[in-house]
N, C-alpha and C positions, 0 to 999 in steps of 0.2 A: 598251209591249206591252215584257214584261221577260226575258230573255232563265232570270233563276234561274226555279231550282223553285219556287212555293210546298208550304209541306211544314201536315197538317196538327197536331192532337197524338195520333194515333191515326197518323200514315205517320214520328213521328219518331223510332222509335228502328232501324227498319229505314233510315230514307235516313236518318237523323244518325250513329246510334249504331251501328253495325252496317257502317256501307260501310269498302271497303279503303282505298278515298281520305277525309285529307284533307278537308273538305267545311267550308264557311265558314258557318255563319248566322245572316242579317240579324233581326233582332225590330225590328219594325215598326209600325204600325199608318197608316191611312189621313189621319187630321186632321196630323197630325204633318208639318211642315216641314223639320227640317236631312232627316225621313229620306227623302223625297222626293228628296233630295240626294246622299243615300248612294246612294242606287239605280238610276242609272247607273253611279255608277261602277264596283261591285261589279257590275255587268256587263258592262263592261268587264272585269274582273279577269275572269267567270267563260267569258267568252269568249274573251279574253288567250293564260288558265292553263288549260282545261281537260284539257291533260293530267297539273295536278298535282294541281286540286282542284276541289273541290264545292260549286258556290254554290244555296245552299235558301231564302226566301225565310218569317219565321214573319210569321202578321199577332196579333198578340199582342191583340185585340179577340175575335178566333172562333176562340182557341187561349189562354185563359189558364193551362191546365192544366202546361202546358210551362214560357209563362214565369212563371210562378209557381215550376215546379222549380229553373227556375234558377233566381233572384230580382231576373230583370228589371222596376227598380224611375224605366227611364229612358232612354227609346228619343232617338235610335236606338244599339241593344246590340250588336254584329258579334261571333260570341263562331267563334273553329277549335275545333272536335274535329278529335283525329286516336284513332283509336281510341279511343272511346267514355267521349275526358276531354275537356276545356277543358284548350287549350294556352294560350289567346293571350283578350286580348277586345281591344279598344275600341268606346269609348261616346264618345259624339256622332259629331258628324260631319267627317267630315278629307278630306281629298283624297285623292289616288288612289296619290301617292307615300305616303305614310303607310302606309300599310296594303301596300305593298308593299314599302320598310324595315320593318317590323316584323314580317309574317310575307316574309322575301325568305328563314330559311333553306329551308324548304317549295311557299313560291312560285318557287324554282330547281330545284326536284329534276325 
């Protein structure tokens, strides 16, 4: 069971783009092996850094519009949004320390 909230095409603007807090968006699919490795890592981040950032998941198979809008062609694709803009991207499976280092400024606030 994931700690990250599932977000649909219809919810994306309210949940991500209009969020006061930075949002990590995990673009994933059920059939994607590397996505299953990244999921628990982002769940840990969602709990450990809950005051600094929200973490949501977008299933690209179920939500093709938002995936197309952001040009998602390879998954897992993990995007950091701040004030409605993409400020960071990580493509592919990475360890937790990678995400913490990559987005240290946001996570340390």
